[in-house]
N, CA and C of each residue as an Amber inpcrd file, in Angstrom:
protein
   315
 111.4830000 106.5490000  90.1260000 110.2570000 105.7770000  90.2250000
 110.5560000 104.2720000  90.1760000 111.4790000 103.8740000  89.3060000
 111.8470000 102.4640000  89.1980000 112.4770000 101.9880000  90.5020000
 113.2870000 102.8570000  91.1100000 113.9430000 102.4930000  92.3610000
 112.9290000 102.3260000  93.4950000 111.9470000 103.1880000  93.5530000
 110.8940000 103.0600000  94.5700000 110.1270000 101.7580000  94.3610000
 109.8170000 101.4370000  93.1260000 109.1220000 100.1840000  92.8300000
 109.9760000  98.9780000  93.2320000 111.2870000  99.0650000  92.9860000
 112.2010000  97.9900000  93.4010000 112.1800000  97.8270000  94.9130000
 112.1790000  98.9400000  95.6400000 112.1050000  98.8830000  97.0990000
 110.8000000  98.3010000  97.5970000 109.7040000  98.6490000  96.9260000
 108.4030000  98.0960000  97.3090000 108.3370000  96.5980000  97.0370000
 109.0130000  96.1620000  95.9720000 109.0900000  94.7160000  95.7180000
 109.8790000  94.0300000  96.8290000 110.8790000  94.7170000  97.3650000
 111.6240000  94.1500000  98.4950000 110.7160000  94.0160000  99.7190000
 109.8950000  95.0030000  99.9560000 108.9260000  94.9200000 101.0550000
 107.9730000  93.7500000 100.8120000 107.5280000  93.5910000  99.5850000
 106.6100000  92.4950000  99.2480000 107.2660000  91.1420000  99.4890000
 108.5590000  90.9970000  99.1310000 109.1650000  89.6810000  99.3500000
 109.4210000  89.4140000 100.8200000 109.6420000  90.4480000 101.6280000
 109.7700000  90.1860000 103.0710000 108.4180000  89.8210000 103.6790000
 107.3460000  90.4320000 103.1610000 106.0030000  90.0620000 103.6030000
 105.7350000  88.5890000 103.2970000 106.0690000  88.1670000 102.0880000
 105.8710000  86.7650000 101.6920000 106.6890000  85.8260000 102.5630000
 107.8960000  86.2500000 102.9070000 108.7370000  85.4360000 103.7800000
 108.0990000  85.2800000 105.1550000 107.5160000  86.3620000 105.6670000
 106.8140000  86.2890000 106.9430000 105.6020000  85.3770000 106.8830000
 104.8730000  85.4450000 105.7700000 103.7080000  84.5670000 105.5980000
 104.1350000  83.1090000 105.4680000 105.2270000  82.8590000 104.7680000
 105.7270000  81.4890000 104.6310000 106.1460000  80.9380000 105.9850000
 106.7550000  81.7990000 106.7990000 107.2040000  81.3870000 108.1320000
 106.0330000  80.9200000 108.9930000 104.8880000  81.5920000 108.8480000
 103.7400000  81.2510000 109.6830000 102.7200000  80.3660000 108.9710000
 103.0230000  79.9060000 107.7620000 102.0540000  79.0960000 107.0160000
 101.9610000  77.6860000 107.5950000 100.8050000  77.0930000 107.3610000
 100.5440000  75.7360000 107.8310000 100.4940000  74.8270000 106.6000000
 101.3250000  73.8230000 106.6130000 101.3440000  72.8560000 105.5100000
 102.3200000  73.2380000 104.4210000 102.8630000  72.2310000 103.7700000
 103.8690000  72.4870000 102.7370000 103.3250000  73.1990000 101.5050000
 102.0590000  72.9910000 101.1680000 101.5040000  73.6350000  99.9790000
 101.4830000  75.1500000 100.1540000 101.0370000  75.6340000 101.3140000
 101.0130000  77.0810000 101.5490000 102.4320000  77.6350000 101.6350000
 103.3470000  76.8640000 102.2400000 104.7350000  77.3190000 102.3260000
 105.3140000  77.5020000 100.9330000 105.1060000  76.5250000 100.0510000
 105.6260000  76.6220000  98.6880000 104.9620000  77.7550000  97.9140000
 103.6900000  77.9900000  98.1600000 103.0000000  79.0920000  97.4890000
 103.6290000  80.4200000  97.8700000 103.7900000  80.6450000  99.1810000
 104.3880000  81.9020000  99.6390000 105.8410000  82.0420000  99.1840000
 106.5780000  80.9380000  99.1860000 107.9750000  81.0100000  98.7530000
 108.0840000  81.2490000  97.2500000 107.1370000  80.7780000  96.4710000
 107.1270000  81.0400000  95.0330000 106.8750000  82.5210000  94.7570000
 105.9100000  83.0840000  95.4700000 105.6320000  84.5140000  95.3180000
 106.8340000  85.3250000  95.8070000 107.4550000  84.8720000  96.9000000
 108.6860000  85.4970000  97.4030000 109.7320000  85.5530000  96.2910000
 109.9450000  84.4340000  95.6020000 110.9640000  84.3510000  94.5500000
 110.6730000  85.3260000  93.4110000 109.4000000  85.4500000  93.0410000
 109.0220000  86.3760000  91.9740000 109.3580000  87.8110000  92.3690000
 108.9630000  88.2140000  93.5720000 109.2470000  89.5770000  94.0220000
 110.7410000  89.8090000  94.2190000 111.4640000  88.7830000  94.6460000
 112.9030000  88.8890000  94.8460000 113.6050000  89.1860000  93.5180000
 113.2690000  88.4190000  92.5000000 113.8800000  88.6150000  91.1770000
 113.4560000  89.9640000  90.5990000 112.1790000  90.2870000  90.6970000
 111.6860000  91.5580000  90.1760000 112.3750000  92.7330000  90.8600000
 112.5560000  92.6340000  92.1590000 113.2320000  93.6850000  92.9070000
 114.6630000  93.8760000  92.4240000 115.3920000  92.7780000  92.2360000
 116.7790000  92.8600000  91.7750000 116.8620000  93.4120000  90.3490000
 115.9570000  93.0010000  89.4870000 115.9520000  93.4930000  88.1040000
 115.6690000  94.9930000  88.0730000 114.7040000  95.4310000  88.8690000
 114.3780000  96.8590000  88.9110000 115.5300000  97.6700000  89.5140000
 116.2060000  97.1160000  90.5230000 117.3770000  97.7910000  91.0850000
 118.4580000  97.9360000  90.0210000 118.7020000  96.8920000  89.2520000
 119.7020000  96.9550000  88.1820000 119.3240000  98.0180000  87.1510000
 118.0490000  98.0950000  86.8330000 117.5710000  99.1040000  85.8830000
 117.7770000 100.5160000  86.4410000 117.4430000 100.7080000  87.7100000
 117.6010000 102.0220000  88.3290000 119.0650000 102.4330000  88.4150000
 119.9490000 101.4610000  88.6080000 121.3700000 101.7820000  88.7470000
 122.0090000 102.1760000  87.4190000 121.2770000 102.0580000  86.3310000
 121.7910000 102.5350000  85.0410000 121.8020000 104.0550000  84.9710000
 120.9300000 104.6970000  85.7520000 120.8610000 106.1670000  85.7180000
 121.2350000 106.8140000  87.0500000 121.3500000 106.0330000  88.1090000
 121.7250000 106.5530000  89.4290000 123.0510000 105.9380000  89.8560000
 123.8020000 106.6360000  90.7160000 125.0080000 106.0110000  91.2560000
 124.6400000 104.7360000  92.0140000 125.4050000 103.6750000  91.8040000
 125.0770000 102.3780000  92.3870000 124.9930000 102.4370000  93.9080000
 125.9350000 103.1110000  94.5440000 125.9290000 103.2010000  96.0070000
 124.6610000 103.8520000  96.5390000 124.2500000 104.9220000  95.8990000
 123.0240000 105.6080000  96.3150000 121.7980000 104.7450000  96.0320000
 121.7520000 104.1560000  94.8330000 120.6000000 103.3210000  94.4770000
 120.4620000 102.1560000  95.4500000 121.5750000 101.5020000  95.7560000
 121.5290000 100.3570000  96.6650000 121.1010000 100.7880000  98.0690000
 121.6290000 101.9130000  98.5440000 121.2620000 102.3950000  99.8800000
 119.7820000 102.7440000  99.9670000 119.2740000 103.4000000  98.9390000
 117.8500000 103.7560000  98.9260000 116.9970000 102.4950000  98.8460000
 117.3900000 101.5480000  97.9980000 116.6590000 100.2810000  97.8400000
 116.5870000  99.5180000  99.1620000 117.7280000  99.3570000  99.8090000
 117.7210000  98.6250000 101.0760000 116.9930000  99.4060000 102.1610000
 117.1010000 100.7260000 102.1080000 116.3930000 101.5470000 103.0880000
 114.8890000 101.4340000 102.9630000 114.3950000 101.5000000 101.7270000
 112.9510000 101.3240000 101.5080000 112.5260000  99.9480000 101.9930000
 113.3280000  98.9510000 101.6700000 113.0080000  97.5940000 102.1090000
 113.0230000  97.4490000 103.6110000 114.0430000  98.0230000 104.2630000
 114.1540000  97.9150000 105.7230000 113.0100000  98.6350000 106.4280000
 112.7520000  99.8550000 106.0150000 111.6630000 100.6220000 106.6370000
 110.3250000  99.9410000 106.3600000 110.1220000  99.5330000 105.1160000
 108.8690000  98.8550000 104.7750000 108.6840000  97.5580000 105.5330000
 109.7730000  96.7980000 105.6880000 109.6860000  95.5370000 106.4310000
 109.3380000  95.7770000 107.8920000 109.9020000  96.8170000 108.4740000
 109.5760000  97.1340000 109.8750000 108.1120000  97.5530000 109.9920000
 107.6550000  98.3970000 109.0790000 106.2560000  98.8460000 109.1170000
 105.3100000  97.6580000 108.9320000 105.6090000  96.7990000 107.9600000
 104.7830000  95.5940000 107.7570000 104.8460000  94.7080000 109.0010000
 106.0330000  94.5620000 109.5760000 106.1740000  93.7580000 110.7870000
 105.3140000  94.2800000 111.9230000 105.2940000  95.5850000 112.0840000
 104.4940000  96.1880000 113.1520000 103.0010000  96.0700000 112.8600000
 102.5940000  96.4290000 111.6420000 101.1630000  96.4670000 111.3160000
 100.5460000  95.1010000 111.0450000 101.2950000  94.2090000 110.4030000
 100.7200000  92.9220000 109.9950000 101.0890000  91.8000000 110.9600000
 102.3670000  91.7580000 111.3450000 102.8420000  90.6460000 112.1700000
 102.9020000  90.9830000 113.6620000 102.4050000  92.1770000 114.0290000
 102.2850000  92.6040000 115.4310000 103.6180000  92.5680000 116.1810000
 104.6860000  93.0160000 115.5040000 105.9880000  93.1110000 116.1440000
 106.0340000  94.3730000 116.9940000 107.0530000  94.4730000 117.8090000
 107.2090000  95.5930000 118.7350000 107.3160000  96.9300000 118.0090000
 106.6750000  97.9400000 118.5760000 106.7820000  99.3200000 118.0700000
 107.3600000 100.1900000 119.1730000 108.4570000  99.7370000 119.7500000
 109.0700000 100.4580000 120.8680000 109.6350000 101.8030000 120.3990000
 109.8580000 102.6800000 121.3640000 110.4080000 104.0000000 121.0600000
 111.7170000 103.8870000 120.2940000 112.6370000 103.0680000 120.7940000
 113.9620000 102.9720000 120.1760000 113.8990000 102.3780000 118.7750000
 113.0330000 101.4400000 118.5590000 112.8880000 100.8660000 117.2140000
 112.4000000 101.9360000 116.2380000 111.4010000 102.6850000 116.6230000
 110.8800000 103.7570000 115.7760000 111.9020000 104.8860000 115.6210000
 112.6540000 105.1670000 116.6810000 113.6950000 106.1970000 116.6090000
 114.7480000 105.8480000 115.5680000 115.2440000 104.6110000 115.6080000
 116.2960000 104.2180000 114.6780000 115.7830000 104.0690000 113.2480000
 114.5390000 103.6630000 113.0750000 113.9560000 103.6370000 111.7340000
 113.8410000 105.0600000 111.1940000 113.4820000 105.9970000 112.0560000
 113.4090000 107.4000000 111.6530000 114.7820000 107.9120000 111.2300000
 115.8260000 107.5650000 111.9730000 117.1720000 108.0010000 111.5790000
 117.5810000 107.3680000 110.2490000 117.1360000 106.1610000 109.9960000
 117.4240000 105.5160000 108.7110000 116.7470000 106.2830000 107.5800000
 115.5000000 106.6590000 107.7720000 114.7670000 107.4190000 106.7540000
 115.4700000 108.7490000 106.4810000 115.8790000 109.4340000 107.5380000
 116.5810000 110.7120000 107.3770000 117.8920000 110.5120000 106.6140000
 118.6000000 109.4280000 106.9100000 119.8440000 109.1420000 106.2110000
 119.6220000 108.8780000 104.7340000 118.5550000 108.1470000 104.4000000
 118.2380000 107.8520000 102.9960000 117.9120000 109.1440000 102.2550000
 117.1310000 110.0010000 102.8790000 116.8040000 111.2860000 102.2610000
 118.0800000 112.1070000 102.0560000 118.9590000 112.0880000 103.0470000
 120.2310000 112.8060000 102.9210000 121.0720000 112.2870000 101.7700000
 121.1240000 110.9760000 101.5840000 121.8580000 110.4200000 100.4420000
 121.2660000 110.8530000  99.1170000 119.9600000 110.8500000  99.0450000
 119.2850000 111.2080000  97.7910000 119.5580000 112.6790000  97.4450000
 119.5310000 113.5520000  98.4320000 119.7590000 114.9630000  98.1630000
 121.2220000 115.3100000  97.9420000 122.1100000 114.3860000  98.3070000
 123.5420000 114.6390000  98.1850000 124.1440000 113.9580000  96.9580000
 123.3540000 113.6640000  95.9570000 123.8520000 112.9980000  94.7340000
 124.7440000 113.9160000  93.9490000
């Protein structure tokens, strides 16, 4: 559960980074980057906590996988990025790989 929360914090910080990229004015940029920093630190702390009970390699792979898949989904749904067949295909293979790592502990 801690690892999933860490991954979701990674998705949140990529969302903030996207908002900062498209923000207008330095005040909004600093606001989004401040929230980015909070989620970034929280994500790393939660990953460290999860790695106390899980193998580090597996925990890191799952964490980055949740972040990568979540970032792509947020990119498609919020930032209107491409949802091409190949992009969705490779994200699906990433999800399958993460599940395989988790079951192969």
